[in-house]
N, C-alpha and C positions, 0 to 999 in steps of 0.2 A: 504494499499499500504505499502510495506516495504521501508526502507532507501535505499536498493540496487535498487529497482525499480525506486525510485526518482532520484537516481544518474544516472541510465541508461537513463531515460528520459532527464535529463540535458545534458549528454553526446551527445545524439542524437540532441538536440537543438544546442549545440555548433557546431557540425559537419555540421548541416543545415545552420548555420550562417557562415560557411566557416572556422571555427576554427579547430585547431588540438587538439587532446586529447592525451596528454602524460601521462606517469606514474606520473610525478610531478603534473600535473593538476588533475588527479584522486585523488591523495593523498590530495590535497587541498580541493576538493569536499567532500571526506570522512569526513574530519575534520568539514567542514561547516555543512554537514547533520547530523553528530553525535552530534554536539553542539547544545544544546537546548537554550543557552543563546546568547548574542551578544559578538562578539570576535574582538579584535583589530588585525590589520595586524601582529604586533609583536607576539601576543599570537599565532596566526595562524602559523607563521613561526616556533615557538618553537614546537608546536604540530606536525606539518608536519615533522619537522627535526627529531623527535623521530622515525619516520618510514623511512624517506628518508633524511639522513643527508646532502645531496648535494643540497637541494632546497634553492635557494638564495632569500633574501628578495625582490629583484626587480622582480623576477619571480612571487612572491605572489601578489605584488602590481599591476603588469600588468595584471594578471589573474583576480584579483578583479575588475579592471577597465573594463575588457572585460565583466565580468559577470554583472557589473552594466549597461553597455551600452545595454546589452541584456534584462535588466529588471529582472534578476534572483536574484540579490543581491542589497541591498541598504546600504548606511552608515548613521550613525546618530552621532551627537556630543552630548555626554552625560555630558558635563561639560567642564572643562578646559583641559582635557586629550586628548589623540588621538581619532580619530573616531573609532566607533565600526561598524562592518559589520554584517548583518543578511540576511537570505533568505527572499525572497519576497513572501512567500507562502500565507501570508494573510496581508492585509493592516492594519497598526496600527501606533500609535504614542507612545511616551515615557514620563514619568515623572521621575524626579530624585530628591532625597532628598538632600537638601543642608547640612543637619546635618550629616547623616550616610552614604550617597551615594547610598542608596537603589534605584534600578531601577524597575519601574513597567511598564508594557505594557498596553496601553489604546486601547481598542477595536475601530474599525473603526466606529461603530454606534455612539459612544460618540463623536468622531472627527467630524462626519457628522453633529451632532446636534450643536456642537460649531461653525462649519464652517457656517451652515445655519443662526444661530443667529448673527454671526459677519457680514455676508453679508447683512442680513436684517437691522441691525443697522447702518452699515458704508459703505456698498457697497463693502467692501474688500473681496476677495475670497482667501481662503487658498489654497496652493499648497502642494507638498510633504513636509513631516516633517523631515528635516535634522537636526533639533535641538530639544532637549528635553525641556519640560516645567519644570521649577525649582520650588521647594517649599519645604514643610516639610512633612514628612510621619507622620502617626498617632502616632508613638512612640516618634518622636522628637518634634512634635507640642504639645504634652501633652493633657490634657483634654480640651474638647470643652467648 
């Protein structure tokens, strides 16, 4: 499936949800679908403004909220900075290096194993991952 097909499906979902699809919203979607990484709202505004200079930061935040309510976008706190947004095309979590700031995506199967073990040991059940696990990447941690 192409990025254009994915955008078209998302536009249709927004309309079915009762939302309007403006040129500004389409521009925001294009950046989100073109972006392979996680993006902050401010980065999103800068990238959208290169195509549509009149898109205001509040428009981006409101649309991100709408997309989050629909389950199409999620945010994660990757440290002390602003939240980063990403499409929810697949469930995952994040680890961030305290040394260099490298961000790695952790597959859902790993999270499921951690969650099962935590629940077995403590009865605690994990929910969505809005925060990254902090630690040291292999370069910053040095030899084992």
